[in-house]
C-alpha positions in Angstrom: 77.4 231.6 262.4 75.7 231.3 265.7 73.6 234.2 266.9 73.8 236.0 270.1 70.8 235.6 272.6 69.3 238.8 274.0 70.5 239.2 277.6 67.0 239.6 279.1 65.7 236.5 277.3 68.8 234.5 278.3 68.4 235.4 281.9 64.6 234.4 281.9 65.7 230.9 280.8 67.9 230.4 283.8 65.0 230.2 286.1 63.7 227.2 284.5 64.1 223.9 286.3 65.3 220.4 285.2 62.9 219.4 282.2 59.8 221.3 283.8 57.6 223.9 282.2 56.8 225.5 285.5 59.2 228.0 287.0 61.5 226.9 289.9 65.0 227.7 291.1 68.0 225.2 290.9 70.6 225.6 293.4 74.0 226.5 291.7 75.8 223.7 293.3 73.3 221.2 291.9 73.4 222.5 288.3 75.0 220.4 285.6 74.0 222.5 282.7 75.0 226.1 282.4 74.3 229.2 280.1 77.9 229.1 278.9 77.5 225.4 277.6 77.4 224.7 273.9 75.9 221.4 273.1 76.8 219.8 269.7 75.1 216.4 269.8 72.5 214.3 271.7 72.1 210.6 271.5 68.8 209.1 272.6 69.7 205.7 273.9 66.3 204.8 275.4 63.0 206.5 276.5 64.7 208.0 279.5 68.4 207.6 278.7 70.4 210.2 276.9 74.0 211.3 276.4 74.8 214.9 275.4 78.3 216.2 274.3 79.7 219.6 273.6 82.2 222.4 274.0 85.1 222.0 276.4 84.9 218.1 276.6 81.6 218.2 278.4 79.6 214.9 278.5 76.3 214.8 280.4 74.1 211.7 280.8 70.5 211.3 282.1 68.8 208.2 282.8 65.5 209.6 284.2 64.3 211.5 281.1 66.2 214.8 282.1 64.9 215.1 285.6 68.6 214.7 286.8 71.9 214.9 284.9 75.3 213.5 285.7 78.5 215.1 284.2 80.8 212.2 283.1 84.6 212.6 283.0 85.8 212.8 279.2 89.3 213.2 280.0 89.6 216.2 277.5 89.0 219.7 277.3 88.5 219.6 273.5 85.1 220.1 271.7 83.1 216.9 271.2 80.9 217.0 268.1 79.1 213.7 267.7 77.8 210.6 269.5 77.4 207.1 268.0 75.8 204.1 269.9 75.4 200.5 269.5 73.8 199.0 272.7 75.7 200.1 275.7 78.9 200.9 273.5 79.2 204.6 272.6 81.7 206.6 270.7 82.3 210.4 270.5 84.4 212.2 268.1 85.8 215.9 268.3 88.6 218.2 267.8 92.1 217.3 266.9 91.3 213.7 266.0 89.6 213.1 269.3 87.8 209.7 269.6 86.4 208.4 273.0 84.7 205.1 273.7 82.3 204.0 276.6 81.3 200.4 277.1 78.9 201.1 279.9 76.3 203.3 278.3 78.2 206.6 278.7 79.2 206.4 282.4 83.0 206.0 281.8 85.2 206.9 278.8 88.5 206.1 277.4 90.4 207.7 274.6 91.1 205.8 271.3 94.0 206.6 269.0 92.6 207.9 265.8 95.9 208.4 264.0 95.0 211.9 263.0 94.8 215.3 264.5 92.0 216.9 262.1 88.7 217.8 263.7 86.3 214.7 263.4 82.7 216.1 263.0 80.9 212.9 262.8 81.1 209.3 263.8 78.9 206.2 263.1 78.9 202.6 264.0 76.9 199.8 262.3 77.7 197.2 264.9 80.1 197.0 268.0 83.1 196.4 265.6 82.5 198.3 262.4 82.6 202.2 262.5 83.5 205.3 260.4 84.3 208.9 261.1 84.6 212.0 258.9 86.0 215.5 259.3 88.2 218.4 258.1 90.4 218.1 255.0 88.2 215.4 253.6 89.2 212.9 256.2 87.5 209.6 256.4 88.5 206.9 259.1 87.2 203.4 259.5 87.8 200.7 262.3 86.8 196.9 262.2 87.7 196.3 265.9 85.5 198.8 267.9 88.0 201.6 267.6 91.0 199.9 269.0 92.7 200.8 265.7 91.6 203.3 263.0 92.7 203.5 259.4 92.9 207.0 258.0 92.1 208.1 254.4 90.6 210.7 252.2 87.5 210.9 250.1 88.8 212.9 247.2 86.2 215.1 245.1 86.0 214.4 241.4 86.1 217.1 238.7 85.0 217.2 235.2 88.0 217.3 232.8 86.8 220.8 231.5 86.4 222.0 235.1 87.8 225.6 235.8 91.2 224.9 237.5 90.7 227.7 240.0 87.4 226.2 240.9 88.8 222.8 241.4 91.5 224.4 243.6 88.9 226.0 245.8 87.0 223.0 246.2 89.8 220.5 246.9 89.7 218.7 250.4 86.2 219.9 251.3 85.2 219.5 255.0 83.1 216.5 255.6 80.5 216.9 258.2 78.3 213.8 258.6 78.5 210.2 258.0 75.7 207.5 258.0 76.0 203.8 257.1 73.0 201.2 256.6 75.5 198.3 257.1 79.2 197.8 256.8 79.1 198.1 253.0 76.5 200.9 252.0 77.0 204.3 253.5 76.9 208.0 252.8 79.0 211.1 253.6 78.0 214.9 253.2 80.0 218.0 253.4 81.3 221.4 252.0 80.3 222.7 248.5 77.2 220.4 248.4 79.2 217.1 248.5 77.1 214.0 248.8 79.2 210.7 248.5 77.9 207.2 248.3 79.8 203.9 248.8 78.8 200.3 248.4 82.0 198.7 249.3 82.5 199.8 252.8 84.3 203.0 251.9 86.9 201.5 249.5 85.5 203.7 246.7 82.9 206.6 246.7 80.6 208.1 244.0 79.3 211.6 244.1 75.5 211.6 243.7 74.5 215.4 244.1 74.8 216.4 240.4 71.0 216.3 239.9 70.7 219.4 242.3 72.3 221.4 239.5 69.3 222.0 237.2 66.9 224.6 236.0 64.4 223.3 238.4 66.5 224.2 241.3 68.0 227.4 239.9 71.6 226.0 240.6 74.0 226.2 237.7 77.3 226.6 239.4 78.8 223.8 241.7 79.9 226.6 244.3 76.3 227.6 244.7 75.2 224.0 245.9 74.7 224.6 249.7 77.0 223.0 252.1 75.3 219.9 253.8 75.9 219.4 257.5 73.8 216.4 258.2 72.5 213.3 256.5 69.7 210.7 257.7 69.5 207.6 255.7 65.8 206.3 256.0 66.2 203.2 253.8 68.5 201.8 250.8 66.4 204.1 248.7 65.8 207.1 250.7 68.0 209.7 252.5 67.6 213.2 253.5 70.3 216.0 253.8 70.2 219.5 255.5 72.4 222.4 254.9 73.0 226.1 254.3 70.2 228.5 253.5 67.7 226.1 255.2 67.9 223.5 252.4 66.6 220.1 252.9 67.3 217.7 249.9 66.0 214.2 249.4 66.6 211.2 247.3 64.2 208.3 246.9 66.2 206.2 244.2 69.4 205.6 246.1 71.0 208.8 245.1 70.4 208.7 241.4 68.4 212.0 241.7 68.0 214.5 244.5 65.3 217.2 244.9 65.0 220.0 247.5 61.9 219.5 249.8 59.1 222.0 249.7 58.9 224.5 252.6 55.5 226.0 253.6 56.5 229.0 255.5 55.3 232.5 256.2 59.0 233.8 255.9 61.8 231.9 254.3 64.6 230.3 256.3 68.1 231.9 255.5 70.0 230.3 258.2 71.7 226.8 258.1 69.8 223.6 259.0 72.3 221.2 260.8 70.5 217.9 261.3 67.3 215.9 260.8 65.5 213.0 262.2 63.0 210.9 260.2 60.6 208.6 262.1 59.3 205.1 261.1 56.1 206.6 259.8 57.8 209.5 257.9 57.3 212.1 260.7 60.5 214.4 260.3 62.1 217.1 262.2 65.1 219.4 261.2 67.0 221.9 263.4 69.4 224.8 262.7 70.7 228.2 263.4 68.7 231.0 264.7 66.6 228.6 266.7 65.1 227.2 263.4 63.1 224.2 263.8 60.9 222.7 261.1 58.8 219.5 261.0 57.0 217.4 258.4 54.2 215.2 259.5 53.6 211.7 258.2 52.1 211.8 254.6 52.8 215.5 254.2 54.9 216.8 251.2 56.2 220.1 252.7 57.8 221.2 256.0 56.5 223.8 258.4 58.0 225.6 261.3 57.5 223.7 264.5 55.7 225.3 267.5 57.6 224.1 270.7 55.4 226.3 273.0 58.3 228.5 274.0 60.6 230.9 272.0 64.1 229.6 271.1 66.7 232.3 271.1 69.7 230.3 270.0 71.0 227.8 267.6 70.0 224.2 267.8 72.7 221.8 266.7 71.2 218.3 267.1 67.9 216.3 267.4 67.3 212.6 268.2 64.5 210.3 269.2 64.8 207.0 270.9 61.3 206.1 269.6 58.6 208.1 267.9 57.5 209.6 271.3 60.8 210.3 273.2 63.2 212.9 271.8 65.7 215.6 272.6 66.9 218.8 271.1 70.4 220.5 272.2 72.2 223.6 271.1 73.8 226.8 272.3 73.5 228.6 275.7 73.1 225.2 277.5 69.8 224.5 275.5 68.4 221.1 276.3 64.8 220.2 275.5 63.0 216.9 275.9 59.6 215.7 274.6 57.8 212.4 275.6 54.8 212.9 273.4 56.3 212.9 269.9 56.9 216.7 269.8 53.4 217.9 270.8 55.0 219.6 273.8 58.6 220.2 275.0 60.2 220.9 278.4 63.3 222.8 278.9 66.0 221.1 281.0 68.7 222.7 283.3 69.7 219.9 285.3 
């Protein structure tokens, strides 16, 4: 799924210093970010404060806008996929049911007992007590005590009584890739085979809402053709945006009653997955994905365009997050970390 970077291009990136556009050498002993790193998520906690997680249990923290990074001990060498934050409380989910908690803004971490060994691809907290996680085999976990204890369940897909039994078998236990709650009761989950679920009772029951994507307008007539969705950003009780395979971005503006694919204004189409989006208070939006695909939609626009970061991106970008409309981060493969302090007008590459 992840493309390889040409060696010459990869080596050229290694001479760039910590969040600077000018060239400088960083002594190896001082480096915290390496070409071999794979970063899966970034959480922008404040204008200068961010936490990054990735392959091999790696956790990095910066409190000066990426000028310097500190590696924080995670206590695991398993991949870490997602960060959730409420104030100075942070949680991370990862491989084999891994859930970590920090109560000091990401400086120290302790393992929590999830009660499962499935991969947990996403985690979300609405406050310091109530949290949710999703992952492989349709796993859905929730906690009401800040993660001290977790209750594991499944979100079971529903099928029409006339559904092809072979199809139903193939689509059972889809992987769930992302979860986002507005409050303790109202939340969304997305995943494999185009699954988009909504709950209004804190996860006690779920309703599928993606059926409107199967229409003559979208050209989709088979459930197996609905693209897998990797990320969801819930803007309001009425509006949510999902990102997925084949560069698809779908949106609802009526609380999930209907979904439509967003328009793309591109010189050539996106054929690779888009993994995650971020939508700002004024509607300005970003989405990132494989093959270095980064698209944006300015406030008031109706279509997405490829973003110009001022530098070539030769690897997959897995996550984007802003602490406010000006200060944001991108992370991905080959140790890629980029930071903006002007709303995405310019980006700086960080090596730490």
